[in-house]
N, CA, C and O atoms as a Tripos MOL2 file, in Angstrom:
@<TRIPOS>MOLECULE
protein
  292   291    73     0     0
PROTEIN
NO_CHARGES

@<TRIPOS>ATOM
      1 N         -44.7580  -46.1110   -2.0210 N.3       1 MET1
      2 CA        -44.0790  -45.4060   -3.0860 C.3       1 MET1
      3 C         -42.7910  -46.1730   -3.4310 C.2       1 MET1
      4 O         -42.1530  -46.7710   -2.5640 O.2       1 MET1
      5 N         -42.4450  -46.1370   -4.6750 N.am      2 ILE2
      6 CA        -41.2570  -46.8410   -5.1560 C.3       2 ILE2
      7 C         -40.0150  -46.0390   -4.7980 C.2       2 ILE2
      8 O         -39.9780  -44.8230   -4.9820 O.2       2 ILE2
      9 N         -39.0030  -46.7230   -4.2880 N.am      3 ARG3
     10 CA        -37.7460  -46.0840   -3.9350 C.3       3 ARG3
     11 C         -37.1880  -45.3210   -5.1420 C.2       3 ARG3
     12 O         -37.1820  -45.8350   -6.2610 O.2       3 ARG3
     13 N         -36.7240  -44.1030   -4.9060 N.am      4 GLY4
     14 CA        -36.1660  -43.2970   -5.9830 C.3       4 GLY4
     15 C         -37.1880  -42.3760   -6.6270 C.2       4 GLY4
     16 O         -36.8480  -41.5860   -7.5070 O.2       4 GLY4
     17 N         -38.4440  -42.4740   -6.1920 N.am      5 THR5
     18 CA        -39.4730  -41.5800   -6.7070 C.3       5 THR5
     19 C         -39.9570  -40.6830   -5.5790 C.2       5 THR5
     20 O         -39.6820  -40.9390   -4.4070 O.2       5 THR5
     21 N         -40.6760  -39.6360   -5.9420 N.am      6 ARG6
     22 CA        -41.2280  -38.7620   -4.9150 C.3       6 ARG6
     23 C         -42.4610  -38.0550   -5.4450 C.2       6 ARG6
     24 O         -42.6680  -37.9570   -6.6550 O.2       6 ARG6
     25 N         -43.2630  -37.5730   -4.5390 N.am      7 LEU7
     26 CA        -44.4550  -36.8170   -4.8860 C.3       7 LEU7
     27 C         -44.1100  -35.3370   -4.8920 C.2       7 LEU7
     28 O         -43.3790  -34.8540   -4.0270 O.2       7 LEU7
     29 N         -44.6350  -34.6360   -5.8610 N.am      8 LEU8
     30 CA        -44.4900  -33.1880   -5.8850 C.3       8 LEU8
     31 C         -45.8260  -32.5930   -5.4720 C.2       8 LEU8
     32 O         -46.8570  -32.8970   -6.0720 O.2       8 LEU8
     33 N         -45.8120  -31.7620   -4.4650 N.am      9 THR9
     34 CA        -47.0340  -31.1390   -3.9770 C.3       9 THR9
     35 C         -46.8040  -29.6530   -3.7590 C.2       9 THR9
     36 O         -45.6670  -29.1890   -3.6880 O.2       9 THR9
     37 N         -47.8880  -28.9270   -3.6560 N.am     10 GLY10
     38 CA        -47.8220  -27.5180   -3.3090 C.3      10 GLY10
     39 C         -46.9290  -26.6950   -4.2230 C.2      10 GLY10
     40 O         -47.0120  -26.7790   -5.4480 O.2      10 GLY10
     41 N         -46.0660  -25.8930   -3.5900 N.am     11 ALA11
     42 CA        -45.1890  -24.9820   -4.3320 C.3      11 ALA11
     43 C         -44.2350  -25.7270   -5.2580 C.2      11 ALA11
     44 O         -43.9180  -25.2470   -6.3470 O.2      11 ALA11
     45 N         -43.7830  -26.8900   -4.8290 N.am     12 GLU12
     46 CA        -42.8590  -27.6740   -5.6580 C.3      12 GLU12
     47 C         -43.5640  -28.1720   -6.9240 C.2      12 GLU12
     48 O         -42.9730  -28.1510   -8.0040 O.2      12 GLU12
     49 N         -44.8180  -28.6170   -6.8040 N.am     13 ALA13
     50 CA        -45.5910  -29.0560   -7.9710 C.3      13 ALA13
     51 C         -45.8580  -27.8770   -8.9070 C.2      13 ALA13
     52 O         -45.7780  -28.0140  -10.1270 O.2      13 ALA13
     53 N         -46.1710  -26.7330   -8.3330 N.am     14 LYS14
     54 CA        -46.4220  -25.5410   -9.1470 C.3      14 LYS14
     55 C         -45.1640  -25.1420   -9.9150 C.2      14 LYS14
     56 O         -45.2370  -24.8170  -11.1000 O.2      14 LYS14
     57 N         -44.0170  -25.1640   -9.2480 N.am     15 GLN15
     58 CA        -42.7590  -24.8110   -9.9020 C.3      15 GLN15
     59 C         -42.4540  -25.7890  -11.0400 C.2      15 GLN15
     60 O         -42.0330  -25.3690  -12.1180 O.2      15 GLN15
     61 N         -42.6610  -27.0800  -10.8090 N.am     16 TYR16
     62 CA        -42.4320  -28.0920  -11.8370 C.3      16 TYR16
     63 C         -43.3210  -27.8210  -13.0490 C.2      16 TYR16
     64 O         -42.8490  -27.8490  -14.1860 O.2      16 TYR16
     65 N         -44.6020  -27.5600  -12.8100 N.am     17 THR17
     66 CA        -45.5430  -27.2900  -13.8860 C.3      17 THR17
     67 C         -45.1340  -26.0490  -14.6750 C.2      17 THR17
     68 O         -45.2490  -26.0270  -15.9010 O.2      17 THR17
     69 N         -44.6660  -25.0320  -13.9910 N.am     18 GLU18
     70 CA        -44.2270  -23.8130  -14.6610 C.3      18 GLU18
     71 C         -42.9960  -24.0590  -15.5300 C.2      18 GLU18
     72 O         -42.9120  -23.5560  -16.6500 O.2      18 GLU18
     73 N         -42.0430  -24.8310  -15.0150 N.am     19 VAL19
     74 CA        -40.8310  -25.1380  -15.7840 C.3      19 VAL19
     75 C         -41.1810  -25.9510  -17.0250 C.2      19 VAL19
     76 O         -40.7030  -25.6570  -18.1210 O.2      19 VAL19
     77 N         -42.0160  -26.9720  -16.8530 N.am     20 VAL20
     78 CA        -42.4300  -27.7850  -18.0040 C.3      20 VAL20
     79 C         -43.1820  -26.9230  -19.0170 C.2      20 VAL20
     80 O         -42.9900  -27.0760  -20.2230 O.2      20 VAL20
     81 N         -44.0320  -26.0240  -18.5360 N.am     21 GLY21
     82 CA        -44.7610  -25.1300  -19.4250 C.3      21 GLY21
     83 C         -43.8370  -24.2210  -20.2160 C.2      21 GLY21
     84 O         -44.0490  -23.9990  -21.4080 O.2      21 GLY21
     85 N         -42.8180  -23.6970  -19.5580 N.am     22 THR22
     86 CA        -41.8380  -22.8340  -20.2280 C.3      22 THR22
     87 C         -41.0840  -23.6120  -21.2980 C.2      22 THR22
     88 O         -40.8900  -23.1190  -22.4090 O.2      22 THR22
     89 N         -40.6640  -24.8160  -20.9670 N.am     23 ILE23
     90 CA        -39.9540  -25.6590  -21.9370 C.3      23 ILE23
     91 C         -40.8680  -25.9710  -23.1190 C.2      23 ILE23
     92 O         -40.4490  -25.8680  -24.2720 O.2      23 ILE23
     93 N         -42.1160  -26.3510  -22.8380 N.am     24 ARG24
     94 CA        -43.0760  -26.6830  -23.8950 C.3      24 ARG24
     95 C         -43.2920  -25.4720  -24.8130 C.2      24 ARG24
     96 O         -43.2470  -25.6050  -26.0360 O.2      24 ARG24
     97 N         -43.5210  -24.3130  -24.2340 N.am     25 THR25
     98 CA        -43.7500  -23.0960  -25.0220 C.3      25 THR25
     99 C         -42.5410  -22.7510  -25.8800 C.2      25 THR25
    100 O         -42.6830  -22.4010  -27.0520 O.2      25 THR25
    101 N         -41.3620  -22.8500  -25.2980 N.am     26 THR26
    102 CA        -40.1320  -22.5340  -26.0270 C.3      26 THR26
    103 C         -39.9360  -23.4820  -27.2070 C.2      26 THR26
    104 O         -39.6760  -23.0420  -28.3270 O.2      26 THR26
    105 N         -40.0610  -24.7700  -26.9540 N.am     27 LEU27
    106 CA        -39.8090  -25.7510  -28.0070 C.3      27 LEU27
    107 C         -40.8740  -25.7360  -29.0930 C.2      27 LEU27
    108 O         -40.5480  -25.8800  -30.2710 O.2      27 LEU27
    109 N         -42.1390  -25.5650  -28.7240 N.am     28 THR28
    110 CA        -43.1640  -25.4860  -29.7680 C.3      28 THR28
    111 C         -42.9910  -24.2010  -30.5710 C.2      28 THR28
    112 O         -43.3040  -24.1680  -31.7610 O.2      28 THR28
    113 N         -42.5010  -23.1520  -29.9360 N.am     29 GLY29
    114 CA        -42.2110  -21.9130  -30.6540 C.3      29 GLY29
    115 C         -41.0820  -22.0800  -31.6590 C.2      29 GLY29
    116 O         -40.9920  -21.3290  -32.6310 O.2      29 GLY29
    117 N         -40.2330  -23.0490  -31.4280 N.am     30 LEU30
    118 CA        -39.1250  -23.3340  -32.3430 C.3      30 LEU30
    119 C         -39.5120  -24.3640  -33.4090 C.2      30 LEU30
    120 O         -38.6830  -24.7650  -34.2250 O.2      30 LEU30
    121 N         -40.7730  -24.7840  -33.3900 N.am     31 GLY31
    122 CA        -41.2550  -25.7000  -34.4180 C.3      31 GLY31
    123 C         -41.3230  -27.1610  -34.0120 C.2      31 GLY31
    124 O         -41.7060  -28.0050  -34.8220 O.2      31 GLY31
    125 N         -40.9590  -27.4810  -32.7740 N.am     32 PHE32
    126 CA        -41.0400  -28.8690  -32.3240 C.3      32 PHE32
    127 C         -42.4750  -29.2210  -31.9800 C.2      32 PHE32
    128 O         -43.2530  -28.3480  -31.5940 O.2      32 PHE32
    129 N         -42.8320  -30.4850  -32.1160 N.am     33 GLU33
    130 CA        -44.1480  -30.9680  -31.7380 C.3      33 GLU33
    131 C         -44.0200  -31.8890  -30.5320 C.2      33 GLU33
    132 O         -43.0250  -32.5960  -30.3710 O.2      33 GLU33
    133 N         -45.0320  -31.8660  -29.7030 N.am     34 GLU34
    134 CA        -45.0320  -32.7050  -28.5080 C.3      34 GLU34
    135 C         -45.3810  -34.1410  -28.8650 C.2      34 GLU34
    136 O         -46.2100  -34.3870  -29.7410 O.2      34 GLU34
    137 N         -44.7480  -35.0850  -28.1880 N.am     35 VAL35
    138 CA        -45.0240  -36.5080  -28.3510 C.3      35 VAL35
    139 C         -45.2960  -37.0740  -26.9710 C.2      35 VAL35
    140 O         -44.5000  -36.8850  -26.0510 O.2      35 VAL35
    141 N         -46.4050  -37.7590  -26.8220 N.am     36 ILE36
    142 CA        -46.7340  -38.3930  -25.5500 C.3      36 ILE36
    143 C         -46.7540  -39.8980  -25.7980 C.2      36 ILE36
    144 O         -47.5930  -40.4030  -26.5440 O.2      36 ILE36
    145 N         -45.8250  -40.6060  -25.1660 N.am     37 LEU37
    146 CA        -45.6820  -42.0490  -25.3570 C.3      37 LEU37
    147 C         -46.5580  -42.8100  -24.3760 C.2      37 LEU37
    148 O         -46.7590  -42.3550  -23.2490 O.2      37 LEU37
    149 N         -47.0840  -43.9620  -24.7830 N.am     38 PRO38
    150 CA        -47.8350  -44.7950  -23.8460 C.3      38 PRO38
    151 C         -46.8810  -45.4000  -22.8130 C.2      38 PRO38
    152 O         -45.7010  -45.6120  -23.0920 O.2      38 PRO38
    153 N         -47.4020  -45.6700  -21.6340 N.am     39 SER39
    154 CA        -46.5800  -46.2700  -20.5810 C.3      39 SER39
    155 C         -46.4360  -47.7710  -20.7390 C.2      39 SER39
    156 O         -45.4650  -48.3590  -20.2640 O.2      39 SER39
    157 N         -47.3940  -48.3900  -21.4030 N.am     40 LEU40
    158 CA        -47.4150  -49.8410  -21.5540 C.3      40 LEU40
    159 C         -46.9880  -50.2280  -22.9630 C.2      40 LEU40
    160 O         -47.5120  -49.7060  -23.9470 O.2      40 LEU40
    161 N         -46.0230  -51.1560  -23.0530 N.am     41 TRP41
    162 CA        -45.4750  -51.5750  -24.3490 C.3      41 TRP41
    163 C         -45.4510  -53.0910  -24.4500 C.2      41 TRP41
    164 O         -45.4570  -53.7950  -23.4400 O.2      41 TRP41
    165 N         -45.4230  -53.5790  -25.6720 N.am     42 ASP42
    166 CA        -45.2430  -54.9970  -25.9500 C.3      42 ASP42
    167 C         -43.8080  -55.3640  -25.5530 C.2      42 ASP42
    168 O         -42.8660  -54.6870  -25.9650 O.2      42 ASP42
    169 N         -43.6310  -56.4170  -24.7680 N.am     43 GLN43
    170 CA        -42.2890  -56.8170  -24.3230 C.3      43 GLN43
    171 C         -41.3500  -57.0630  -25.4930 C.2      43 GLN43
    172 O         -40.1570  -56.7760  -25.3990 O.2      43 GLN43
    173 N         -41.8680  -57.5850  -26.5830 N.am     44 GLU44
    174 CA        -41.0350  -57.9400  -27.7290 C.3      44 GLU44
    175 C         -40.2680  -56.7350  -28.2650 C.2      44 GLU44
    176 O         -39.1740  -56.8880  -28.8090 O.2      44 GLU44
    177 N         -40.8320  -55.5410  -28.1160 N.am     45 THR45
    178 CA        -40.1580  -54.3170  -28.5670 C.3      45 THR45
    179 C         -38.7740  -54.2050  -27.9420 C.2      45 THR45
    180 O         -37.8080  -53.8610  -28.6220 O.2      45 THR45
    181 N         -38.6790  -54.4940  -26.6500 N.am     46 PHE46
    182 CA        -37.4120  -54.3510  -25.9440 C.3      46 PHE46
    183 C         -36.5430  -55.5900  -26.0470 C.2      46 PHE46
    184 O         -35.3170  -55.4890  -26.0320 O.2      46 PHE46
    185 N         -37.1640  -56.7640  -26.1530 N.am     47 VAL47
    186 CA        -36.4070  -58.0080  -26.3210 C.3      47 VAL47
    187 C         -35.6340  -57.9690  -27.6320 C.2      47 VAL47
    188 O         -34.4720  -58.3740  -27.6770 O.2      47 VAL47
    189 N         -36.2670  -57.4840  -28.7020 N.am     48 GLN48
    190 CA        -35.6060  -57.4170  -30.0070 C.3      48 GLN48
    191 C         -34.4020  -56.4730  -29.9750 C.2      48 GLN48
    192 O         -33.3930  -56.7350  -30.6290 O.2      48 GLN48
    193 N         -34.5010  -55.3930  -29.2300 N.am     49 LYS49
    194 CA        -33.4330  -54.3950  -29.2220 C.3      49 LYS49
    195 C         -32.3410  -54.6740  -28.1830 C.2      49 LYS49
    196 O         -31.1720  -54.3670  -28.4150 O.2      49 LYS49
    197 N         -32.7240  -55.2590  -27.0320 N.am     50 ALA50
    198 CA        -31.7510  -55.4200  -25.9540 C.3      50 ALA50
    199 C         -31.5240  -56.8640  -25.5320 C.2      50 ALA50
    200 O         -30.6120  -57.1370  -24.7510 O.2      50 ALA50
    201 N         -32.3270  -57.7880  -26.0270 N.am     51 GLY51
    202 CA        -32.1790  -59.1930  -25.6580 C.3      51 GLY51
    203 C         -33.1420  -59.5660  -24.5440 C.2      51 GLY51
    204 O         -33.6350  -58.6960  -23.8270 O.2      51 GLY51
    205 N         -33.4130  -60.8740  -24.3970 N.am     52 PRO52
    206 CA        -34.4100  -61.3380  -23.4270 C.3      52 PRO52
    207 C         -34.0580  -61.0540  -21.9670 C.2      52 PRO52
    208 O         -34.9540  -60.9780  -21.1270 O.2      52 PRO52
    209 N         -32.7780  -60.8990  -21.6530 N.am     53 GLU53
    210 CA        -32.3920  -60.6430  -20.2580 C.3      53 GLU53
    211 C         -32.8790  -59.2840  -19.7600 C.2      53 GLU53
    212 O         -32.9430  -59.0610  -18.5510 O.2      53 GLU53
    213 N         -33.2180  -58.3870  -20.6590 N.am     54 ILE54
    214 CA        -33.6940  -57.0550  -20.2680 C.3      54 ILE54
    215 C         -35.0210  -57.1460  -19.5150 C.2      54 ILE54
    216 O         -35.3060  -56.3040  -18.6630 O.2      54 ILE54
    217 N         -35.8360  -58.1630  -19.8200 N.am     55 ILE55
    218 CA        -37.1420  -58.3040  -19.1690 C.3      55 ILE55
    219 C         -36.9890  -58.4770  -17.6650 C.2      55 ILE55
    220 O         -37.8590  -58.0440  -16.9090 O.2      55 ILE55
    221 N         -35.9050  -59.0980  -17.2140 N.am     56 ASN56
    222 CA        -35.6700  -59.2730  -15.7700 C.3      56 ASN56
    223 C         -35.3920  -57.9470  -15.0710 C.2      56 ASN56
    224 O         -35.4400  -57.8770  -13.8430 O.2      56 ASN56
    225 N         -35.1080  -56.9160  -15.8190 N.am     57 GLN57
    226 CA        -34.7950  -55.6000  -15.2500 C.3      57 GLN57
    227 C         -35.9660  -54.6260  -15.3940 C.2      57 GLN57
    228 O         -35.8400  -53.4490  -15.0550 O.2      57 GLN57
    229 N         -37.0890  -55.1080  -15.8890 N.am     58 MET58
    230 CA        -38.2350  -54.2420  -16.1630 C.3      58 MET58
    231 C         -39.4650  -54.7200  -15.4050 C.2      58 MET58
    232 O         -39.4970  -55.8410  -14.8960 O.2      58 MET58
    233 N         -40.4760  -53.8610  -15.3350 N.am     59 TRP59
    234 CA        -41.7820  -54.2470  -14.8090 C.3      59 TRP59
    235 C         -42.5110  -54.9290  -15.9600 C.2      59 TRP59
    236 O         -43.1380  -54.2730  -16.7920 O.2      59 TRP59
    237 N         -42.4200  -56.2430  -15.9930 N.am     60 ALA60
    238 CA        -42.9940  -57.0230  -17.0830 C.3      60 ALA60
    239 C         -44.0640  -57.9670  -16.5290 C.2      60 ALA60
    240 O         -43.9000  -58.5410  -15.4520 O.2      60 ALA60
    241 N         -45.1500  -58.1210  -17.2690 N.am     61 PHE61
    242 CA        -46.2600  -58.9610  -16.8320 C.3      61 PHE61
    243 C         -47.1560  -59.2600  -18.0250 C.2      61 PHE61
    244 O         -46.9310  -58.7460  -19.1210 O.2      61 PHE61
    245 N         -48.1700  -60.0880  -17.8130 N.am     62 GLN62
    246 CA        -49.1370  -60.3720  -18.8710 C.3      62 GLN62
    247 C         -50.3810  -59.5350  -18.6210 C.2      62 GLN62
    248 O         -50.8280  -59.3980  -17.4820 O.2      62 GLN62
    249 N         -50.9440  -58.9690  -19.7000 N.am     63 ASP63
    250 CA        -52.1700  -58.2000  -19.5530 C.3      63 ASP63
    251 C         -53.3600  -59.1550  -19.4540 C.2      63 ASP63
    252 O         -53.1780  -60.3720  -19.4710 O.2      63 ASP63
    253 N         -54.5630  -58.6190  -19.3520 N.am     64 LYS64
    254 CA        -55.7570  -59.4560  -19.1950 C.3      64 LYS64
    255 C         -55.9670  -60.3950  -20.3670 C.2      64 LYS64
    256 O         -56.6040  -61.4380  -20.2160 O.2      64 LYS64
    257 N         -55.4440  -60.0450  -21.5310 N.am     65 GLY65
    258 CA        -55.5540  -60.9010  -22.7060 C.3      65 GLY65
    259 C         -54.4440  -61.9300  -22.7960 C.2      65 GLY65
    260 O         -54.3900  -62.6980  -23.7570 O.2      65 GLY65
    261 N         -53.5400  -61.9590  -21.7920 N.am     66 GLY66
    262 CA        -52.4400  -62.9200  -21.7800 C.3      66 GLY66
    263 C         -51.2440  -62.4960  -22.6060 C.2      66 GLY66
    264 O         -50.3170  -63.2810  -22.8020 O.2      66 GLY66
    265 N         -51.2500  -61.2580  -23.0940 N.am     67 ARG67
    266 CA        -50.1290  -60.7640  -23.9080 C.3      67 ARG67
    267 C         -49.0010  -60.2810  -23.0010 C.2      67 ARG67
    268 O         -49.2640  -59.6370  -21.9850 O.2      67 ARG67
    269 N         -47.7360  -60.5840  -23.3550 N.am     68 PRO68
    270 CA        -46.6120  -60.1100  -22.5480 C.3      68 PRO68
    271 C         -46.3890  -58.6140  -22.7850 C.2      68 PRO68
    272 O         -46.1200  -58.1940  -23.9100 O.2      68 PRO68
    273 N         -46.5020  -57.8200  -21.7320 N.am     69 VAL69
    274 CA        -46.3150  -56.3810  -21.8200 C.3      69 VAL69
    275 C         -45.3630  -55.9120  -20.7300 C.2      69 VAL69
    276 O         -45.0390  -56.6740  -19.8200 O.2      69 VAL69
    277 N         -44.9180  -54.6860  -20.8130 N.am     70 CYS70
    278 CA        -44.0490  -54.1150  -19.7970 C.3      70 CYS70
    279 C         -44.2450  -52.6080  -19.7350 C.2      70 CYS70
    280 O         -44.7620  -51.9980  -20.6710 O.2      70 CYS70
    281 N         -43.8270  -52.0170  -18.6280 N.am     71 LEU71
    282 CA        -43.8440  -50.5670  -18.5320 C.3      71 LEU71
    283 C         -42.6740  -50.0170  -19.3090 C.2      71 LEU71
    284 O         -41.5880  -50.5950  -19.2990 O.2      71 LEU71
    285 N         -42.8880  -48.9110  -19.9790 N.am     72 HIS72
    286 CA        -41.8210  -48.2660  -20.7450 C.3      72 HIS72
    287 C         -40.7150  -47.8640  -19.7700 C.2      72 HIS72
    288 O         -40.9920  -47.2260  -18.7540 O.2      72 HIS72
    289 N         -39.4620  -48.2300  -20.0680 N.am     73 PRO73
    290 CA        -38.3680  -47.8920  -19.1360 C.3      73 PRO73
    291 C         -38.0840  -46.4000  -19.1230 C.2      73 PRO73
    292 O         -37.1980  -45.9460  -18.3990 O.2      73 PRO73
@<TRIPOS>BOND
     1     1     2 1
     2     2     3 1
     3     3     4 2
     4     3     5 am
     5     5     6 1
     6     6     7 1
     7     7     8 2
     8     7     9 am
     9     9    10 1
    10    10    11 1
    11    11    12 2
    12    11    13 am
    13    13    14 1
    14    14    15 1
    15    15    16 2
    16    15    17 am
    17    17    18 1
    18    18    19 1
    19    19    20 2
    20    19    21 am
    21    21    22 1
    22    22    23 1
    23    23    24 2
    24    23    25 am
    25    25    26 1
    26    26    27 1
    27    27    28 2
    28    27    29 am
    29    29    30 1
    30    30    31 1
    31    31    32 2
    32    31    33 am
    33    33    34 1
    34    34    35 1
    35    35    36 2
    36    35    37 am
    37    37    38 1
    38    38    39 1
    39    39    40 2
    40    39    41 am
    41    41    42 1
    42    42    43 1
    43    43    44 2
    44    43    45 am
    45    45    46 1
    46    46    47 1
    47    47    48 2
    48    47    49 am
    49    49    50 1
    50    50    51 1
    51    51    52 2
    52    51    53 am
    53    53    54 1
    54    54    55 1
    55    55    56 2
    56    55    57 am
    57    57    58 1
    58    58    59 1
    59    59    60 2
    60    59    61 am
    61    61    62 1
    62    62    63 1
    63    63    64 2
    64    63    65 am
    65    65    66 1
    66    66    67 1
    67    67    68 2
    68    67    69 am
    69    69    70 1
    70    70    71 1
    71    71    72 2
    72    71    73 am
    73    73    74 1
    74    74    75 1
    75    75    76 2
    76    75    77 am
    77    77    78 1
    78    78    79 1
    79    79    80 2
    80    79    81 am
    81    81    82 1
    82    82    83 1
    83    83    84 2
    84    83    85 am
    85    85    86 1
    86    86    87 1
    87    87    88 2
    88    87    89 am
    89    89    90 1
    90    90    91 1
    91    91    92 2
    92    91    93 am
    93    93    94 1
    94    94    95 1
    95    95    96 2
    96    95    97 am
    97    97    98 1
    98    98    99 1
    99    99   100 2
   100    99   101 am
   101   101   102 1
   102   102   103 1
   103   103   104 2
   104   103   105 am
   105   105   106 1
   106   106   107 1
   107   107   108 2
   108   107   109 am
   109   109   110 1
   110   110   111 1
   111   111   112 2
   112   111   113 am
   113   113   114 1
   114   114   115 1
   115   115   116 2
   116   115   117 am
   117   117   118 1
   118   118   119 1
   119   119   120 2
   120   119   121 am
   121   121   122 1
   122   122   123 1
   123   123   124 2
   124   123   125 am
   125   125   126 1
   126   126   127 1
   127   127   128 2
   128   127   129 am
   129   129   130 1
   130   130   131 1
   131   131   132 2
   132   131   133 am
   133   133   134 1
   134   134   135 1
   135   135   136 2
   136   135   137 am
   137   137   138 1
   138   138   139 1
   139   139   140 2
   140   139   141 am
   141   141   142 1
   142   142   143 1
   143   143   144 2
   144   143   145 am
   145   145   146 1
   146   146   147 1
   147   147   148 2
   148   147   149 am
   149   149   150 1
   150   150   151 1
   151   151   152 2
   152   151   153 am
   153   153   154 1
   154   154   155 1
   155   155   156 2
   156   155   157 am
   157   157   158 1
   158   158   159 1
   159   159   160 2
   160   159   161 am
   161   161   162 1
   162   162   163 1
   163   163   164 2
   164   163   165 am
   165   165   166 1
   166   166   167 1
   167   167   168 2
   168   167   169 am
   169   169   170 1
   170   170   171 1
   171   171   172 2
   172   171   173 am
   173   173   174 1
   174   174   175 1
   175   175   176 2
   176   175   177 am
   177   177   178 1
   178   178   179 1
   179   179   180 2
   180   179   181 am
   181   181   182 1
   182   182   183 1
   183   183   184 2
   184   183   185 am
   185   185   186 1
   186   186   187 1
   187   187   188 2
   188   187   189 am
   189   189   190 1
   190   190   191 1
   191   191   192 2
   192   191   193 am
   193   193   194 1
   194   194   195 1
   195   195   196 2
   196   195   197 am
   197   197   198 1
   198   198   199 1
   199   199   200 2
   200   199   201 am
   201   201   202 1
   202   202   203 1
   203   203   204 2
   204   203   205 am
   205   205   206 1
   206   206   207 1
   207   207   208 2
   208   207   209 am
   209   209   210 1
   210   210   211 1
   211   211   212 2
   212   211   213 am
   213   213   214 1
   214   214   215 1
   215   215   216 2
   216   215   217 am
   217   217   218 1
   218   218   219 1
   219   219   220 2
   220   219   221 am
   221   221   222 1
   222   222   223 1
   223   223   224 2
   224   223   225 am
   225   225   226 1
   226   226   227 1
   227   227   228 2
   228   227   229 am
   229   229   230 1
   230   230   231 1
   231   231   232 2
   232   231   233 am
   233   233   234 1
   234   234   235 1
   235   235   236 2
   236   235   237 am
   237   237   238 1
   238   238   239 1
   239   239   240 2
   240   239   241 am
   241   241   242 1
   242   242   243 1
   243   243   244 2
   244   243   245 am
   245   245   246 1
   246   246   247 1
   247   247   248 2
   248   247   249 am
   249   249   250 1
   250   250   251 1
   251   251   252 2
   252   251   253 am
   253   253   254 1
   254   254   255 1
   255   255   256 2
   256   255   257 am
   257   257   258 1
   258   258   259 1
   259   259   260 2
   260   259   261 am
   261   261   262 1
   262   262   263 1
   263   263   264 2
   264   263   265 am
   265   265   266 1
   266   266   267 1
   267   267   268 2
   268   267   269 am
   269   269   270 1
   270   270   271 1
   271   271   272 2
   272   271   273 am
   273   273   274 1
   274   274   275 1
   275   275   276 2
   276   275   277 am
   277   277   278 1
   278   278   279 1
   279   279   280 2
   280   279   281 am
   281   281   282 1
   282   282   283 1
   283   283   284 2
   284   283   285 am
   285   285   286 1
   286   286   287 1
   287   287   288 2
   288   287   289 am
   289   289   290 1
   290   290   291 1
   291   291   292 2
@<TRIPOS>SUBSTRUCTURE
     1 MET1         2 RESIDUE 1 A MET
     2 ILE2         6 RESIDUE 1 A ILE
     3 ARG3        10 RESIDUE 1 A ARG
     4 GLY4        14 RESIDUE 1 A GLY
     5 THR5        18 RESIDUE 1 A THR
     6 ARG6        22 RESIDUE 1 A ARG
     7 LEU7        26 RESIDUE 1 A LEU
     8 LEU8        30 RESIDUE 1 A LEU
     9 THR9        34 RESIDUE 1 A THR
    10 GLY10       38 RESIDUE 1 A GLY
    11 ALA11       42 RESIDUE 1 A ALA
    12 GLU12       46 RESIDUE 1 A GLU
    13 ALA13       50 RESIDUE 1 A ALA
    14 LYS14       54 RESIDUE 1 A LYS
    15 GLN15       58 RESIDUE 1 A GLN
    16 TYR16       62 RESIDUE 1 A TYR
    17 THR17       66 RESIDUE 1 A THR
    18 GLU18       70 RESIDUE 1 A GLU
    19 VAL19       74 RESIDUE 1 A VAL
    20 VAL20       78 RESIDUE 1 A VAL
    21 GLY21       82 RESIDUE 1 A GLY
    22 THR22       86 RESIDUE 1 A THR
    23 ILE23       90 RESIDUE 1 A ILE
    24 ARG24       94 RESIDUE 1 A ARG
    25 THR25       98 RESIDUE 1 A THR
    26 THR26      102 RESIDUE 1 A THR
    27 LEU27      106 RESIDUE 1 A LEU
    28 THR28      110 RESIDUE 1 A THR
    29 GLY29      114 RESIDUE 1 A GLY
    30 LEU30      118 RESIDUE 1 A LEU
    31 GLY31      122 RESIDUE 1 A GLY
    32 PHE32      126 RESIDUE 1 A PHE
    33 GLU33      130 RESIDUE 1 A GLU
    34 GLU34      134 RESIDUE 1 A GLU
    35 VAL35      138 RESIDUE 1 A VAL
    36 ILE36      142 RESIDUE 1 A ILE
    37 LEU37      146 RESIDUE 1 A LEU
    38 PRO38      150 RESIDUE 1 A PRO
    39 SER39      154 RESIDUE 1 A SER
    40 LEU40      158 RESIDUE 1 A LEU
    41 TRP41      162 RESIDUE 1 A TRP
    42 ASP42      166 RESIDUE 1 A ASP
    43 GLN43      170 RESIDUE 1 A GLN
    44 GLU44      174 RESIDUE 1 A GLU
    45 THR45      178 RESIDUE 1 A THR
    46 PHE46      182 RESIDUE 1 A PHE
    47 VAL47      186 RESIDUE 1 A VAL
    48 GLN48      190 RESIDUE 1 A GLN
    49 LYS49      194 RESIDUE 1 A LYS
    50 ALA50      198 RESIDUE 1 A ALA
    51 GLY51      202 RESIDUE 1 A GLY
    52 PRO52      206 RESIDUE 1 A PRO
    53 GLU53      210 RESIDUE 1 A GLU
    54 ILE54      214 RESIDUE 1 A ILE
    55 ILE55      218 RESIDUE 1 A ILE
    56 ASN56      222 RESIDUE 1 A ASN
    57 GLN57      226 RESIDUE 1 A GLN
    58 MET58      230 RESIDUE 1 A MET
    59 TRP59      234 RESIDUE 1 A TRP
    60 ALA60      238 RESIDUE 1 A ALA
    61 PHE61      242 RESIDUE 1 A PHE
    62 GLN62      246 RESIDUE 1 A GLN
    63 ASP63      250 RESIDUE 1 A ASP
    64 LYS64      254 RESIDUE 1 A LYS
    65 GLY65      258 RESIDUE 1 A GLY
    66 GLY66      262 RESIDUE 1 A GLY
    67 ARG67      266 RESIDUE 1 A ARG
    68 PRO68      270 RESIDUE 1 A PRO
    69 VAL69      274 RESIDUE 1 A VAL
    70 CYS70      278 RESIDUE 1 A CYS
    71 LEU71      282 RESIDUE 1 A LEU
    72 HIS72      286 RESIDUE 1 A HIS
    73 PRO73      290 RESIDUE 1 A PRO
C-alpha cells in the first residue's frame, strides 16, 4: 500500500459510503450533476498548465501504445 493511503473496511467503509451517499443526494437535489473523471490523463495536459517539472512529481509512464500518460493528481 502507498504511504498516506488506507483501506476502508467493515463499519468504516459503510460509514464512508453513507456519507458520500448523503452528499450525492443533497447536491443532486440542489441541481448539481455528478462528474466522474478518468484516472489516466495525457501528460501534456499537466505540462502545459504547470510546466515539465511537474512530471517528476507525478506517476508518469508510457502506455502500451507508447503515449506519455500519468495518473490524475
